[in-house]
C-alpha positions in Angstrom: 237.5 14.1 88.3 234.6 16.5 87.7 235.9 17.2 84.1 236.1 13.4 83.5 232.5 13.0 84.6 231.4 15.8 82.3 233.2 14.3 79.4 231.5 10.9 80.0 228.1 12.5 80.2 228.7 14.3 77.0 229.9 11.2 75.2 226.9 9.2 76.4 224.4 11.9 75.5 226.1 12.5 72.1 226.1 8.7 71.4 222.4 8.4 72.3 221.5 11.3 70.1 223.5 9.9 67.1 222.2 6.5 67.8 218.6 7.7 67.6 219.3 9.4 64.2 221.3 6.5 62.7 219.4 4.2 60.3 220.7 0.8 61.4 223.2 0.5 64.2 225.6 -2.4 64.2 227.0 -4.1 67.3 230.5 -5.5 67.3 232.3 -7.7 69.8 236.1 -7.1 69.8 238.4 -9.4 71.9 242.1 -8.4 71.9 245.5 -9.2 73.3 248.7 -7.2 73.3 251.3 -5.5 75.4 251.5 -2.4 77.7 254.7 -0.3 77.7 255.1 2.1 80.6 256.9 5.4 79.7 258.6 8.1 81.7 258.4 7.8 85.5 255.8 5.0 85.2 258.6 2.8 83.8 260.4 3.2 87.2 257.5 1.3 88.9 256.2 -1.1 86.3 257.6 -3.3 83.6 256.2 -4.1 80.1 253.4 -6.6 80.5 250.9 -8.5 78.4 247.3 -7.4 78.4 243.9 -8.9 77.4 240.5 -7.5 77.1 237.3 -7.0 75.1 235.4 -4.1 73.6 231.8 -3.6 72.5 231.4 -1.2 69.7 228.2 0.3 68.4 228.4 1.6 64.9 226.0 4.6 64.9 227.1 6.0 61.5 229.1 4.3 58.7 232.3 6.1 60.0 231.5 6.5 63.7 231.6 3.9 66.5 230.9 4.4 70.2 233.3 2.0 72.0 233.3 0.6 75.5 236.4 -1.4 76.6 237.4 -3.6 79.5 241.0 -4.7 79.9 243.1 -6.7 82.4 246.8 -7.2 82.9 249.1 -8.7 85.6 251.9 -6.3 86.3 255.2 -6.8 88.1 255.9 -3.7 90.2 259.1 -2.1 91.5 257.8 -1.8 95.0 260.0 -3.4 97.7 257.4 -5.8 99.1 257.2 -9.6 99.3 254.4 -9.9 96.7 255.0 -7.1 94.3 252.5 -8.1 91.5 249.3 -6.1 90.8 246.2 -6.8 88.7 245.3 -3.7 86.6 241.8 -3.4 85.4 240.9 -0.6 82.9 237.4 0.4 81.7 236.6 3.2 79.4 234.2 4.7 76.9 235.2 6.5 73.7 234.4 7.3 70.1 236.1 6.1 67.0 236.1 7.8 63.6 237.2 5.9 60.4 237.1 5.7 56.7 236.5 2.5 54.8 238.2 1.6 51.5 237.7 -1.5 49.4 240.8 -3.6 48.8 239.1 -6.3 46.7 235.6 -7.7 46.1 235.5 -9.3 49.6 238.1 -7.3 51.7 238.0 -3.7 52.9 240.6 -1.6 54.8 239.4 0.8 57.6 242.0 3.1 59.3 240.7 4.8 62.4 241.5 7.1 65.3 239.7 7.4 68.6 239.5 9.3 71.9 238.0 8.4 75.2 238.3 8.2 78.9 237.5 6.1 81.9 239.3 4.7 84.9 241.9 2.1 85.8 242.3 0.2 89.1 245.5 -1.2 90.5 244.8 -4.1 92.8 248.1 -4.9 94.5 248.9 -8.4 95.8 250.8 -7.1 98.9 248.6 -6.5 101.9 250.7 -3.4 102.7 249.8 -1.7 99.4 246.3 -0.1 99.0 244.1 -0.7 95.9 243.8 2.5 94.0 241.6 3.8 91.1 242.3 6.9 89.0 241.0 8.6 85.8 242.5 7.8 82.4 242.2 9.5 79.0 243.4 8.0 75.7 244.0 8.6 72.0 244.1 5.7 69.7 245.1 4.9 66.1 244.8 1.7 64.2 243.4 -0.2 61.2 241.0 -3.0 60.5 240.9 -5.4 57.6 237.4 -6.7 57.1 235.8 -9.5 55.2 232.1 -10.2 55.7 231.2 -10.0 59.4 234.7 -10.5 60.7 237.7 -8.2 60.8 241.3 -8.3 62.0 242.2 -5.2 64.1 245.5 -3.5 65.1 245.4 -0.7 67.6 247.9 1.6 69.4 246.7 3.7 72.4 248.5 6.5 74.2 247.1 6.5 77.8 247.4 9.5 80.1 246.2 8.9 83.6 246.2 9.9 87.2 248.4 7.5 89.1 247.6 7.2 92.8 250.4 5.6 94.8 249.4 2.6 96.9 251.3 4.2 99.8 249.3 6.5 102.0 250.1 10.3 101.9 251.7 10.3 98.4 250.1 12.8 96.0 248.6 11.7 92.7 250.7 12.1 89.6 250.0 12.4 85.9 251.6 9.4 84.1 251.7 7.9 80.6 251.9 4.5 79.0 251.3 3.0 75.5 249.2 -0.1 74.7 249.7 -2.1 71.5 247.0 -4.7 70.7 245.8 -7.1 68.0 242.3 -8.6 67.9 239.3 -9.5 65.9 236.0 -7.7 65.5 232.8 -9.8 64.9 229.8 -7.9 63.7 226.9 -9.3 65.6 224.2 -7.7 63.4 
């Protein structure tokens, strides 16, 4: 957890430094929807599930964005309890590097990759299961098709996280899942 905190501080300080040097930062609002696909041992406890969320991105350089994301999903768990659904909330901060290529006079193509970290909280519906929060790191790839102030976005994230069991006395485990999302980006200024 200490390493995660240091990474966050470094990202925030780096973004603040770059932001102070950038000529004209641009703020973007990015709502999205998609699916989450558990992998490995995470698939034993959770099924594929829809997700929704929103990101705010600050373009500090033409090819560099600082991105803050909040996501929500309702998951059906494999726990043997009467109410085995859980709300999962995720919140993270990251950086996104891209290149932009014109496709026509009004459209451009922007492939990107990003990295970041944050936390996710599992809020279980069953009273016998405890709400748990753990650290998460991600790598992302995607593309954006932009015209004017609006863009259509496609993104895939590989999430590695510390999963804390809702049952007392069970050790945390490193787990993995993949998120696929489609959304829009609206450049506010």
